[in-house]
N, CA, C and O atoms as a GROMACS GRO file, in nm:
protein
  592
    1UNK      N    1   0.554  -1.552   0.622
    1UNK     CA    2   0.644  -1.440   0.633
    1UNK      C    3   0.644  -1.360   0.503
    1UNK      O    4   0.643  -1.237   0.505
    2UNK      N    5   0.645  -1.434   0.390
    2UNK     CA    6   0.650  -1.361   0.263
    2UNK      C    7   0.524  -1.278   0.241
    2UNK      O    8   0.531  -1.168   0.187
    3UNK      N    9   0.408  -1.330   0.285
    3UNK     CA   10   0.284  -1.252   0.271
    3UNK      C   11   0.291  -1.124   0.355
    3UNK      O   12   0.246  -1.019   0.310
    4UNK      N   13   0.348  -1.132   0.474
    4UNK     CA   14   0.362  -1.015   0.560
    4UNK      C   15   0.446  -0.908   0.491
    4UNK      O   16   0.409  -0.790   0.491
    5UNK      N   17   0.557  -0.948   0.434
    5UNK     CA   18   0.646  -0.852   0.366
    5UNK      C   19   0.577  -0.793   0.244
    5UNK      O   20   0.585  -0.673   0.220
    6UNK      N   21   0.511  -0.879   0.165
    6UNK     CA   22   0.441  -0.828   0.047
    6UNK      C   23   0.332  -0.728   0.087
    6UNK      O   24   0.316  -0.624   0.023
    7UNK      N   25   0.256  -0.761   0.193
    7UNK     CA   26   0.153  -0.668   0.241
    7UNK      C   27   0.215  -0.537   0.287
    7UNK      O   28   0.162  -0.430   0.258
    8UNK      N   29   0.326  -0.545   0.357
    8UNK     CA   30   0.393  -0.425   0.407
    8UNK      C   31   0.430  -0.330   0.292
    8UNK      O   32   0.416  -0.208   0.305
    9UNK      N   33   0.478  -0.386   0.182
    9UNK     CA   34   0.520  -0.303   0.069
    9UNK      C   35   0.409  -0.283  -0.034
    9UNK      O   36   0.429  -0.216  -0.135
   10UNK      N   37   0.292  -0.341  -0.006
   10UNK     CA   38   0.177  -0.322  -0.095
   10UNK      C   39   0.200  -0.378  -0.234
   10UNK      O   40   0.163  -0.315  -0.334
   11UNK      N   41   0.260  -0.492  -0.241
   11UNK     CA   42   0.288  -0.554  -0.371
   11UNK      C   43   0.241  -0.698  -0.373
   11UNK      O   44   0.202  -0.752  -0.269
   12UNK      N   45   0.244  -0.760  -0.489
   12UNK     CA   46   0.202  -0.900  -0.504
   12UNK      C   47   0.313  -0.978  -0.572
   12UNK      O   48   0.400  -0.922  -0.639
   13UNK      N   49   0.309  -1.108  -0.552
   13UNK     CA   50   0.406  -1.197  -0.616
   13UNK      C   51   0.338  -1.329  -0.646
   13UNK      O   52   0.243  -1.367  -0.578
   14UNK      N   53   0.385  -1.399  -0.748
   14UNK     CA   54   0.325  -1.530  -0.778
   14UNK      C   55   0.361  -1.631  -0.669
   14UNK      O   56   0.458  -1.614  -0.595
   15UNK      N   57   0.281  -1.735  -0.661
   15UNK     CA   58   0.310  -1.842  -0.566
   15UNK      C   59   0.447  -1.902  -0.602
   15UNK      O   60   0.477  -1.919  -0.720
   16UNK      N   61   0.527  -1.934  -0.503
   16UNK     CA   62   0.659  -1.991  -0.534
   16UNK      C   63   0.646  -2.133  -0.590
   16UNK      O   64   0.557  -2.209  -0.550
   17UNK      N   65   0.734  -2.168  -0.681
   17UNK     CA   66   0.739  -2.303  -0.738
   17UNK      C   67   0.841  -2.383  -0.656
   17UNK      O   68   0.962  -2.366  -0.673
   18UNK      N   69   0.792  -2.468  -0.569
   18UNK     CA   70   0.879  -2.545  -0.480
   18UNK      C   71   0.899  -2.689  -0.528
   18UNK      O   72   0.947  -2.773  -0.452
   19UNK      N   73   0.862  -2.717  -0.652
   19UNK     CA   74   0.869  -2.855  -0.701
   19UNK      C   75   1.012  -2.910  -0.698
   19UNK      O   76   1.031  -3.028  -0.671
   20UNK      N   77   1.110  -2.827  -0.725
   20UNK     CA   78   1.248  -2.877  -0.724
   20UNK      C   79   1.295  -2.912  -0.583
   20UNK      O   80   1.394  -2.985  -0.568
   21UNK      N   81   1.227  -2.862  -0.481
   21UNK     CA   82   1.264  -2.894  -0.343
   21UNK      C   83   1.195  -3.021  -0.295
   21UNK      O   84   1.240  -3.083  -0.199
   22UNK      N   85   1.088  -3.058  -0.361
   22UNK     CA   86   1.013  -3.176  -0.316
   22UNK      C   87   1.088  -3.306  -0.339
   22UNK      O   88   1.087  -3.394  -0.254
   23UNK      N   89   1.155  -3.318  -0.454
   23UNK     CA   90   1.224  -3.442  -0.486
   23UNK      C   91   1.330  -3.479  -0.382
   23UNK      O   92   1.330  -3.592  -0.334
   24UNK      N   93   1.422  -3.388  -0.344
   24UNK     CA   94   1.521  -3.427  -0.243
   24UNK      C   95   1.458  -3.465  -0.109
   24UNK      O   96   1.507  -3.554  -0.040
   25UNK      N   97   1.351  -3.398  -0.073
   25UNK     CA   98   1.283  -3.430   0.053
   25UNK      C   99   1.221  -3.569   0.045
   25UNK      O  100   1.228  -3.646   0.140
   26UNK      N  101   1.159  -3.600  -0.069
   26UNK     CA  102   1.099  -3.733  -0.086
   26UNK      C  103   1.207  -3.842  -0.087
   26UNK      O  104   1.187  -3.949  -0.030
   27UNK      N  105   1.321  -3.814  -0.150
   27UNK     CA  106   1.430  -3.911  -0.151
   27UNK      C  107   1.480  -3.936  -0.009
   27UNK      O  108   1.509  -4.050   0.028
   28UNK      N  109   1.490  -3.831   0.069
   28UNK     CA  110   1.535  -3.845   0.208
   28UNK      C  111   1.437  -3.929   0.289
   28UNK      O  112   1.477  -4.012   0.371
   29UNK      N  113   1.309  -3.907   0.265
   29UNK     CA  114   1.207  -3.979   0.341
   29UNK      C  115   1.201  -4.127   0.305
   29UNK      O  116   1.169  -4.210   0.390
   30UNK      N  117   1.231  -4.161   0.181
   30UNK     CA  118   1.222  -4.302   0.139
   30UNK      C  119   1.355  -4.377   0.147
   30UNK      O  120   1.361  -4.496   0.116
   31UNK      N  121   1.461  -4.310   0.188
   31UNK     CA  122   1.593  -4.373   0.196
   31UNK      C  123   1.591  -4.490   0.292
   31UNK      O  124   1.538  -4.481   0.403
   32UNK      N  125   1.650  -4.600   0.249
   32UNK     CA  126   1.656  -4.719   0.334
   32UNK      C  127   1.801  -4.760   0.364
   32UNK      O  128   1.827  -4.826   0.464
   33UNK      N  129   1.892  -4.721   0.280
   33UNK     CA  130   2.034  -4.755   0.298
   33UNK      C  131   2.101  -4.650   0.387
   33UNK      O  132   2.075  -4.531   0.373
   34UNK      N  133   2.185  -4.695   0.478
   34UNK     CA  134   2.258  -4.603   0.565
   34UNK      C  135   2.407  -4.617   0.542
   34UNK      O  136   2.461  -4.728   0.538
   35UNK      N  137   2.474  -4.503   0.526
   35UNK     CA  138   2.619  -4.499   0.509
   35UNK      C  139   2.678  -4.446   0.640
   35UNK      O  140   2.633  -4.344   0.692
   36UNK      N  141   2.777  -4.516   0.692
   36UNK     CA  142   2.842  -4.477   0.819
   36UNK      C  143   2.971  -4.403   0.788
   36UNK      O  144   3.062  -4.459   0.726
   37UNK      N  145   2.978  -4.277   0.831
   37UNK     CA  146   3.095  -4.193   0.810
   37UNK      C  147   3.159  -4.161   0.944
   37UNK      O  148   3.093  -4.114   1.037
   38UNK      N  149   3.289  -4.186   0.954
   38UNK     CA  150   3.366  -4.149   1.073
   38UNK      C  151   3.419  -4.008   1.049
   38UNK      O  152   3.499  -3.986   0.958
   39UNK      N  153   3.376  -3.913   1.130
   39UNK     CA  154   3.422  -3.775   1.121
   39UNK      C  155   3.524  -3.756   1.233
   39UNK      O  156   3.490  -3.759   1.351
   40UNK      N  157   3.651  -3.736   1.194
   40UNK     CA  158   3.761  -3.729   1.290
   40UNK      C  159   3.806  -3.584   1.304
   40UNK      O  160   3.861  -3.527   1.210
   41UNK      N  161   3.781  -3.526   1.420
   41UNK     CA  162   3.819  -3.387   1.442
   41UNK      C  163   3.851  -3.361   1.588
   41UNK      O  164   3.836  -3.448   1.674
   42UNK      N  165   3.894  -3.239   1.613
   42UNK     CA  166   3.928  -3.206   1.752
   42UNK      C  167   3.822  -3.122   1.820
   42UNK      O  168   3.833  -3.094   1.939
   43UNK      N  169   3.719  -3.082   1.746
   43UNK     CA  170   3.612  -3.002   1.805
   43UNK      C  171   3.481  -3.080   1.813
   43UNK      O  172   3.374  -3.020   1.809
   44UNK      N  173   3.486  -3.212   1.824
   44UNK     CA  174   3.364  -3.291   1.814
   44UNK      C  175   3.266  -3.268   1.929
   44UNK      O  176   3.148  -3.298   1.916
   45UNK      N  177   3.314  -3.216   2.041
   45UNK     CA  178   3.222  -3.186   2.151
   45UNK      C  179   3.133  -3.067   2.116
   45UNK      O  180   3.030  -3.044   2.180
   46UNK      N  181   3.173  -2.992   2.017
   46UNK     CA  182   3.096  -2.879   1.966
   46UNK      C  183   3.053  -2.912   1.824
   46UNK      O  184   3.111  -2.861   1.728
   47UNK      N  185   2.953  -2.998   1.810
   47UNK     CA  186   2.914  -3.047   1.678
   47UNK      C  187   2.880  -2.934   1.582
   47UNK      O  188   2.894  -2.950   1.461
   48UNK      N  189   2.836  -2.819   1.634
   48UNK     CA  190   2.808  -2.706   1.546
   48UNK      C  191   2.933  -2.658   1.474
   48UNK      O  192   2.922  -2.594   1.369
   49UNK      N  193   3.051  -2.689   1.528
   49UNK     CA  194   3.175  -2.650   1.460
   49UNK      C  195   3.184  -2.718   1.324
   49UNK      O  196   3.251  -2.666   1.234
   50UNK      N  197   3.120  -2.831   1.308
   50UNK     CA  198   3.122  -2.906   1.182
   50UNK      C  199   2.984  -2.912   1.118
   50UNK      O  200   2.956  -3.003   1.039
   51UNK      N  201   2.898  -2.818   1.150
   51UNK     CA  202   2.760  -2.821   1.101
   51UNK      C  203   2.753  -2.822   0.948
   51UNK      O  204   2.676  -2.900   0.892
   52UNK      N  205   2.830  -2.739   0.882
   52UNK     CA  206   2.824  -2.735   0.736
   52UNK      C  207   2.871  -2.868   0.677
   52UNK      O  208   2.818  -2.913   0.575
   53UNK      N  209   2.969  -2.931   0.740
   53UNK     CA  210   3.019  -3.060   0.691
   53UNK      C  211   2.914  -3.169   0.712
   53UNK      O  212   2.888  -3.247   0.621
   54UNK      N  213   2.855  -3.174   0.830
   54UNK     CA  214   2.755  -3.278   0.856
   54UNK      C  215   2.630  -3.260   0.769
   54UNK      O  216   2.572  -3.359   0.724
   55UNK      N  217   2.590  -3.137   0.746
   55UNK     CA  218   2.474  -3.113   0.659
   55UNK      C  219   2.507  -3.148   0.514
   55UNK      O  220   2.421  -3.202   0.443
   56UNK      N  221   2.628  -3.119   0.470
   56UNK     CA  222   2.668  -3.156   0.333
   56UNK      C  223   2.666  -3.309   0.317
   56UNK      O  224   2.623  -3.360   0.214
   57UNK      N  225   2.711  -3.381   0.419
   57UNK     CA  226   2.706  -3.527   0.414
   57UNK      C  227   2.562  -3.577   0.406
   57UNK      O  228   2.531  -3.666   0.328
   58UNK      N  229   2.476  -3.518   0.487
   58UNK     CA  230   2.334  -3.560   0.485
   58UNK      C  231   2.271  -3.534   0.349
   58UNK      O  232   2.202  -3.620   0.296
   59UNK      N  233   2.294  -3.418   0.294
   59UNK     CA  234   2.234  -3.384   0.165
   59UNK      C  235   2.290  -3.473   0.054
   59UNK      O  236   2.215  -3.516  -0.034
   60UNK      N  237   2.420  -3.500   0.056
   60UNK     CA  238   2.479  -3.589  -0.044
   60UNK      C  239   2.419  -3.729  -0.032
   60UNK      O  240   2.391  -3.792  -0.134
   61UNK      N  241   2.399  -3.776   0.089
   61UNK     CA  242   2.340  -3.908   0.109
   61UNK      C  243   2.197  -3.912   0.055
   61UNK      O  244   2.159  -4.008  -0.012
   62UNK      N  245   2.120  -3.808   0.081
   62UNK     CA  246   1.982  -3.804   0.033
   62UNK      C  247   1.977  -3.814  -0.119
   62UNK      O  248   1.890  -3.881  -0.174
   63UNK      N  249   2.069  -3.748  -0.187
   63UNK     CA  250   2.072  -3.752  -0.333
   63UNK      C  251   2.108  -3.890  -0.385
   63UNK      O  252   2.089  -3.919  -0.504
   64UNK      N  253   2.158  -3.976  -0.298
   64UNK     CA  254   2.189  -4.114  -0.334
   64UNK      C  255   2.086  -4.211  -0.273
   64UNK      O  256   2.112  -4.330  -0.261
   65UNK      N  257   1.970  -4.157  -0.235
   65UNK     CA  258   1.864  -4.236  -0.172
   65UNK      C  259   1.915  -4.309  -0.048
   65UNK      O  260   1.880  -4.424  -0.023
   66UNK      N  261   1.998  -4.242   0.029
   66UNK     CA  262   2.057  -4.300   0.149
   66UNK      C  263   2.047  -4.204   0.266
   66UNK      O  264   2.013  -4.086   0.250
   67UNK      N  265   2.077  -4.256   0.382
   67UNK     CA  266   2.090  -4.175   0.503
   67UNK      C  267   2.235  -4.184   0.546
   67UNK      O  268   2.307  -4.274   0.503
   68UNK      N  269   2.279  -4.092   0.629
   68UNK     CA  270   2.415  -4.098   0.679
   68UNK      C  271   2.412  -4.105   0.831
   68UNK      O  272   2.336  -4.034   0.896
   69UNK      N  273   2.496  -4.191   0.886
   69UNK     CA  274   2.516  -4.199   1.030
   69UNK      C  275   2.659  -4.152   1.054
   69UNK      O  276   2.754  -4.210   1.000
   70UNK      N  277   2.673  -4.047   1.133
   70UNK     CA  278   2.806  -3.992   1.158
   70UNK      C  279   2.856  -4.039   1.293
   70UNK      O  280   2.792  -4.019   1.396
   71UNK      N  281   2.973  -4.101   1.292
   71UNK     CA  282   3.042  -4.137   1.415
   71UNK      C  283   3.141  -4.026   1.444
   71UNK      O  284   3.237  -4.007   1.368
   72UNK      N  285   3.121  -3.953   1.552
   72UNK     CA  286   3.205  -3.839   1.589
   72UNK      C  287   3.324  -3.892   1.667
   72UNK      O  288   3.308  -3.946   1.776
   73UNK      N  289   3.444  -3.877   1.612
   73UNK     CA  290   3.566  -3.931   1.674
   73UNK      C  291   3.660  -3.817   1.708
   73UNK      O  292   3.698  -3.737   1.622
   74UNK      N  293   3.696  -3.810   1.834
   74UNK     CA  294   3.792  -3.710   1.881
   74UNK      C  295   3.931  -3.752   1.833
   74UNK      O  296   3.980  -3.859   1.870
   75UNK      N  297   3.994  -3.668   1.753
   75UNK     CA  298   4.125  -3.704   1.698
   75UNK      C  299   4.228  -3.726   1.808
   75UNK      O  300   4.322  -3.803   1.790
   76UNK      N  301   4.211  -3.659   1.921
   76UNK     CA  302   4.306  -3.679   2.031
   76UNK      C  303   4.294  -3.819   2.092
   76UNK      O  304   4.392  -3.869   2.149
   77UNK      N  305   4.178  -3.882   2.082
   77UNK     CA  306   4.161  -4.018   2.134
   77UNK      C  307   4.247  -4.116   2.057
   77UNK      O  308   4.288  -4.220   2.110
   78UNK      N  309   4.275  -4.085   1.932
   78UNK     CA  310   4.358  -4.173   1.850
   78UNK      C  311   4.506  -4.157   1.881
   78UNK      O  312   4.587  -4.238   1.836
   79UNK      N  313   4.542  -4.056   1.956
   79UNK     CA  314   4.682  -4.032   1.990
   79UNK      C  315   4.725  -4.110   2.114
   79UNK      O  316   4.843  -4.114   2.146
   80UNK      N  317   4.631  -4.170   2.184
   80UNK     CA  318   4.660  -4.237   2.310
   80UNK      C  319   4.738  -4.366   2.294
   80UNK      O  320   4.793  -4.417   2.392
   81UNK      N  321   4.744  -4.419   2.175
   81UNK     CA  322   4.805  -4.550   2.155
   81UNK      C  323   4.930  -4.536   2.071
   81UNK      O  324   4.927  -4.467   1.968
   82UNK      N  325   5.039  -4.598   2.109
   82UNK     CA  326   5.159  -4.592   2.027
   82UNK      C  327   5.133  -4.645   1.886
   82UNK      O  328   5.055  -4.738   1.868
   83UNK      N  329   5.198  -4.586   1.790
   83UNK     CA  330   5.180  -4.618   1.649
   83UNK      C  331   5.194  -4.767   1.621
   83UNK      O  332   5.116  -4.822   1.543
   84UNK      N  333   5.290  -4.833   1.682
   84UNK     CA  334   5.317  -4.972   1.653
   84UNK      C  335   5.202  -5.064   1.693
   84UNK      O  336   5.194  -5.176   1.643
   85UNK      N  337   5.114  -5.020   1.782
   85UNK     CA  338   5.006  -5.107   1.830
   85UNK      C  339   4.878  -5.095   1.748
   85UNK      O  340   4.782  -5.167   1.773
   86UNK      N  341   4.875  -5.006   1.651
   86UNK     CA  342   4.752  -4.984   1.576
   86UNK      C  343   4.752  -5.069   1.451
   86UNK      O  344   4.824  -5.039   1.355
   87UNK      N  345   4.673  -5.174   1.452
   87UNK     CA  346   4.650  -5.253   1.332
   87UNK      C  347   4.518  -5.327   1.348
   87UNK      O  348   4.464  -5.334   1.458
   88UNK      N  349   4.467  -5.381   1.240
   88UNK     CA  350   4.334  -5.441   1.246
   88UNK      C  351   4.332  -5.571   1.326
   88UNK      O  352   4.227  -5.607   1.379
   89UNK      N  353   4.443  -5.640   1.335
   89UNK     CA  354   4.446  -5.766   1.410
   89UNK      C  355   4.449  -5.742   1.561
   89UNK      O  356   4.403  -5.827   1.637
   90UNK      N  357   4.501  -5.629   1.604
   90UNK     CA  358   4.515  -5.599   1.747
   90UNK      C  359   4.454  -5.462   1.772
   90UNK      O  360   4.526  -5.362   1.775
   91UNK      N  361   4.324  -5.459   1.789
   91UNK     CA  362   4.254  -5.331   1.791
   91UNK      C  363   4.259  -5.263   1.927
   91UNK      O  364   4.165  -5.193   1.964
   92UNK      N  365   4.362  -5.283   1.998
   92UNK     CA  366   4.383  -5.205   2.119
   92UNK      C  367   4.334  -5.270   2.245
   92UNK      O  368   4.261  -5.208   2.322
   93UNK      N  369   4.373  -5.392   2.268
   93UNK     CA  370   4.330  -5.457   2.391
   93UNK      C  371   4.376  -5.381   2.514
   93UNK      O  372   4.304  -5.378   2.614
   94UNK      N  373   4.494  -5.319   2.509
   94UNK     CA  374   4.547  -5.247   2.625
   94UNK      C  375   4.512  -5.099   2.622
   94UNK      O  376   4.534  -5.029   2.721
   95UNK      N  377   4.460  -5.052   2.514
   95UNK     CA  378   4.433  -4.908   2.499
   95UNK      C  379   4.316  -4.867   2.586
   95UNK      O  380   4.235  -4.950   2.628
   96UNK      N  381   4.308  -4.738   2.613
   96UNK     CA  382   4.196  -4.684   2.689
   96UNK      C  383   4.065  -4.702   2.614
   96UNK      O  384   4.065  -4.724   2.493
   97UNK      N  385   3.955  -4.692   2.686
   97UNK     CA  386   3.824  -4.712   2.623
   97UNK      C  387   3.799  -4.615   2.508
   97UNK      O  388   3.747  -4.656   2.404
   98UNK      N  389   3.835  -4.490   2.525
   98UNK     CA  390   3.811  -4.391   2.417
   98UNK      C  391   3.891  -4.429   2.294
   98UNK      O  392   3.841  -4.419   2.182
   99UNK      N  393   4.014  -4.470   2.313
   99UNK     CA  394   4.098  -4.509   2.200
   99UNK      C  395   4.042  -4.632   2.131
   99UNK      O  396   4.036  -4.638   2.008
  100UNK      N  397   4.001  -4.729   2.208
  100UNK     CA  398   3.947  -4.854   2.152
  100UNK      C  399   3.820  -4.826   2.073
  100UNK      O  400   3.803  -4.875   1.961
  101UNK      N  401   3.730  -4.745   2.130
  101UNK     CA  402   3.606  -4.711   2.059
  101UNK      C  403   3.636  -4.635   1.931
  101UNK      O  404   3.575  -4.661   1.827
  102UNK      N  405   3.731  -4.542   1.936
  102UNK     CA  406   3.767  -4.464   1.818
  102UNK      C  407   3.820  -4.554   1.707
  102UNK      O  408   3.782  -4.540   1.591
  103UNK      N  409   3.907  -4.647   1.743
  103UNK     CA  410   3.962  -4.740   1.643
  103UNK      C  411   3.854  -4.830   1.585
  103UNK      O  412   3.853  -4.855   1.465
  104UNK      N  413   3.764  -4.878   1.670
  104UNK     CA  414   3.656  -4.964   1.622
  104UNK      C  415   3.564  -4.888   1.527
  104UNK      O  416   3.522  -4.943   1.425
  105UNK      N  417   3.532  -4.763   1.560
  105UNK     CA  418   3.446  -4.683   1.472
  105UNK      C  419   3.513  -4.657   1.339
  105UNK      O  420   3.448  -4.662   1.234
  106UNK      N  421   3.642  -4.628   1.341
  106UNK     CA  422   3.715  -4.604   1.215
  106UNK      C  423   3.710  -4.727   1.126
  106UNK      O  424   3.682  -4.717   1.007
  107UNK      N  425   3.737  -4.842   1.183
  107UNK     CA  426   3.743  -4.963   1.103
  107UNK      C  427   3.606  -5.010   1.056
  107UNK      O  428   3.597  -5.085   0.959
  108UNK      N  429   3.499  -4.969   1.124
  108UNK     CA  430   3.364  -5.007   1.084
  108UNK      C  431   3.302  -4.907   0.986
  108UNK      O  432   3.193  -4.930   0.934
  109UNK      N  433   3.371  -4.798   0.960
  109UNK     CA  434   3.315  -4.690   0.877
  109UNK      C  435   3.313  -4.727   0.730
  109UNK      O  436   3.399  -4.800   0.681
  110UNK      N  437   3.214  -4.674   0.660
  110UNK     CA  438   3.209  -4.684   0.513
  110UNK      C  439   3.298  -4.577   0.451
  110UNK      O  440   3.338  -4.589   0.335
  111UNK      N  441   3.328  -4.473   0.527
  111UNK     CA  442   3.414  -4.365   0.481
  111UNK      C  443   3.465  -4.286   0.600
  111UNK      O  444   3.404  -4.286   0.706
  112UNK      N  445   3.579  -4.219   0.581
  112UNK     CA  446   3.639  -4.138   0.688
  112UNK      C  447   3.657  -3.997   0.635
  112UNK      O  448   3.707  -3.977   0.524
  113UNK      N  449   3.615  -3.899   0.714
  113UNK     CA  450   3.629  -3.759   0.678
  113UNK      C  451   3.703  -3.685   0.788
  113UNK      O  452   3.668  -3.697   0.906
  114UNK      N  453   3.804  -3.610   0.751
  114UNK     CA  454   3.876  -3.525   0.845
  114UNK      C  455   3.849  -3.381   0.805
  114UNK      O  456   3.902  -3.334   0.705
  115UNK      N  457   3.766  -3.309   0.883
  115UNK     CA  458   3.734  -3.171   0.849
  115UNK      C  459   3.850  -3.078   0.885
  115UNK      O  460   3.948  -3.119   0.946
  116UNK      N  461   3.836  -2.954   0.847
  116UNK     CA  462   3.939  -2.854   0.876
  116UNK      C  463   3.956  -2.828   1.024
  116UNK      O  464   3.867  -2.857   1.105
  117UNK      N  465   4.070  -2.775   1.058
  117UNK     CA  466   4.100  -2.741   1.196
  117UNK      C  467   4.224  -2.654   1.199
  117UNK      O  468   4.297  -2.645   1.100
  118UNK      N  469   4.246  -2.590   1.309
  118UNK     CA  470   4.360  -2.499   1.321
  118UNK      C  471   4.446  -2.540   1.438
  118UNK      O  472   4.396  -2.593   1.538
  119UNK      N  473   4.574  -2.518   1.428
  119UNK     CA  474   4.665  -2.549   1.536
  119UNK      C  475   4.711  -2.693   1.533
  119UNK      O  476   4.664  -2.773   1.452
  120UNK      N  477   4.803  -2.726   1.623
  120UNK     CA  478   4.865  -2.858   1.623
  120UNK      C  479   4.793  -2.963   1.702
  120UNK      O  480   4.820  -3.082   1.685
  121UNK      N  481   4.701  -2.923   1.789
  121UNK     CA  482   4.632  -3.021   1.874
  121UNK      C  483   4.552  -3.120   1.789
  121UNK      O  484   4.476  -3.079   1.701
  122UNK      N  485   4.570  -3.249   1.815
  122UNK     CA  486   4.492  -3.353   1.748
  122UNK      C  487   4.546  -3.397   1.613
  122UNK      O  488   4.489  -3.486   1.550
  123UNK      N  489   4.655  -3.337   1.566
  123UNK     CA  490   4.706  -3.370   1.432
  123UNK      C  491   4.754  -3.515   1.424
  123UNK      O  492   4.728  -3.582   1.324
  124UNK      N  493   4.822  -3.562   1.526
  124UNK     CA  494   4.871  -3.701   1.520
  124UNK      C  495   4.756  -3.800   1.507
  124UNK      O  496   4.768  -3.900   1.436
  125UNK      N  497   4.645  -3.773   1.573
  125UNK     CA  498   4.528  -3.860   1.561
  125UNK      C  499   4.467  -3.856   1.421
  125UNK      O  500   4.419  -3.957   1.372
  126UNK      N  501   4.470  -3.739   1.358
  126UNK     CA  502   4.420  -3.728   1.221
  126UNK      C  503   4.509  -3.808   1.126
  126UNK      O  504   4.460  -3.870   1.031
  127UNK      N  505   4.638  -3.807   1.152
  127UNK     CA  506   4.731  -3.884   1.069
  127UNK      C  507   4.705  -4.034   1.087
  127UNK      O  508   4.710  -4.110   0.990
  128UNK      N  509   4.678  -4.076   1.210
  128UNK     CA  510   4.644  -4.216   1.236
  128UNK      C  511   4.518  -4.253   1.158
  128UNK      O  512   4.512  -4.360   1.096
  129UNK      N  513   4.416  -4.167   1.160
  129UNK     CA  514   4.292  -4.195   1.087
  129UNK      C  515   4.318  -4.207   0.937
  129UNK      O  516   4.263  -4.296   0.872
  130UNK      N  517   4.399  -4.119   0.882
  130UNK     CA  518   4.432  -4.124   0.739
  130UNK      C  519   4.506  -4.254   0.706
  130UNK      O  520   4.482  -4.315   0.602
  131UNK      N  521   4.596  -4.295   0.794
  131UNK     CA  522   4.670  -4.418   0.772
  131UNK      C  523   4.577  -4.540   0.774
  131UNK      O  524   4.590  -4.630   0.690
  132UNK      N  525   4.485  -4.542   0.869
  132UNK     CA  526   4.390  -4.653   0.876
  132UNK      C  527   4.306  -4.658   0.749
  132UNK      O  528   4.280  -4.765   0.695
  133UNK      N  529   4.262  -4.541   0.702
  133UNK     CA  530   4.184  -4.536   0.579
  133UNK      C  531   4.264  -4.596   0.462
  133UNK      O  532   4.212  -4.674   0.383
  134UNK      N  533   4.390  -4.559   0.453
  134UNK     CA  534   4.475  -4.608   0.344
  134UNK      C  535   4.497  -4.759   0.356
  134UNK      O  536   4.481  -4.833   0.259
  135UNK      N  537   4.534  -4.803   0.475
  135UNK     CA  538   4.566  -4.944   0.493
  135UNK      C  539   4.444  -5.035   0.483
  135UNK      O  540   4.455  -5.147   0.434
  136UNK      N  541   4.329  -4.987   0.528
  136UNK     CA  542   4.207  -5.068   0.525
  136UNK      C  543   4.124  -5.043   0.398
  136UNK      O  544   4.018  -5.102   0.380
  137UNK      N  545   4.176  -4.955   0.310
  137UNK     CA  546   4.107  -4.921   0.185
  137UNK      C  547   3.967  -4.866   0.210
  137UNK      O  548   3.871  -4.902   0.141
  138UNK      N  549   3.957  -4.779   0.309
  138UNK     CA  550   3.831  -4.712   0.342
  138UNK      C  551   3.831  -4.578   0.269
  138UNK      O  552   3.928  -4.502   0.280
  139UNK      N  553   3.726  -4.546   0.195
  139UNK     CA  554   3.722  -4.416   0.127
  139UNK      C  555   3.749  -4.303   0.225
  139UNK      O  556   3.701  -4.306   0.339
  140UNK      N  557   3.825  -4.203   0.181
  140UNK     CA  558   3.876  -4.099   0.270
  140UNK      C  559   3.867  -3.962   0.203
  140UNK      O  560   3.897  -3.947   0.085
  141UNK      N  561   3.826  -3.863   0.283
  141UNK     CA  562   3.831  -3.724   0.238
  141UNK      C  563   3.893  -3.642   0.350
  141UNK      O  564   3.838  -3.635   0.460
  142UNK      N  565   4.006  -3.582   0.322
  142UNK     CA  566   4.071  -3.495   0.419
  142UNK      C  567   4.060  -3.352   0.373
  142UNK      O  568   4.106  -3.317   0.264
  143UNK      N  569   3.999  -3.268   0.455
  143UNK     CA  570   3.982  -3.126   0.421
  143UNK      C  571   4.092  -3.045   0.485
  143UNK      O  572   4.116  -2.931   0.444
  144UNK      N  573   4.161  -3.100   0.584
  144UNK     CA  574   4.267  -3.026   0.650
  144UNK      C  575   4.403  -3.088   0.621
  144UNK      O  576   4.412  -3.188   0.550
  145UNK      N  577   4.506  -3.030   0.674
  145UNK     CA  578   4.643  -3.081   0.660
  145UNK      C  579   4.685  -3.095   0.515
  145UNK      O  580   4.765  -3.183   0.482
  146UNK      N  581   4.633  -3.011   0.431
  146UNK     CA  582   4.664  -3.016   0.287
  146UNK      C  583   4.634  -3.152   0.227
  146UNK      O  584   4.702  -3.197   0.136
  147UNK      N  585   4.528  -3.219   0.279
  147UNK     CA  586   4.490  -3.350   0.227
  147UNK      C  587   4.413  -3.340   0.096
  147UNK      O  588   4.396  -3.440   0.026
  148UNK      N  589   4.367  -3.222   0.063
  148UNK     CA  590   4.281  -3.209  -0.054
  148UNK      C  591   4.355  -3.218  -0.182
  148UNK      O  592   4.295  -3.209  -0.289
   0.00000   0.00000   0.00000
């Protein structure tokens, strides 16, 4: 593409120096360690809604010679269970399948991230995720709800 544009304008340019781009790509290719991140949001059915967040996680992992596996958790699934029933000893035997899977993914995560969102829908589930992170000592980054 660059040659086409240069030809169009009748000009020349030196070959680009892409050496600084090679190292991150090589680190990504040789990564053997995988970090599991639970991403808790209300737009998870539209993964593009969190594209910048998921790409930032991938790039950060590559710089640490790692890969990232993102578990997409619908924050509303965490609202299905009464607060008193959520603990690590009783991971929701009576809860619905979505709730049980969400709780299991949260507790198995190496880190929990709550991206931004608007409106009240799903907030209680985000609060549950933050509480689990605190109680289970799971690293946590909250970008919404003034968590920053």
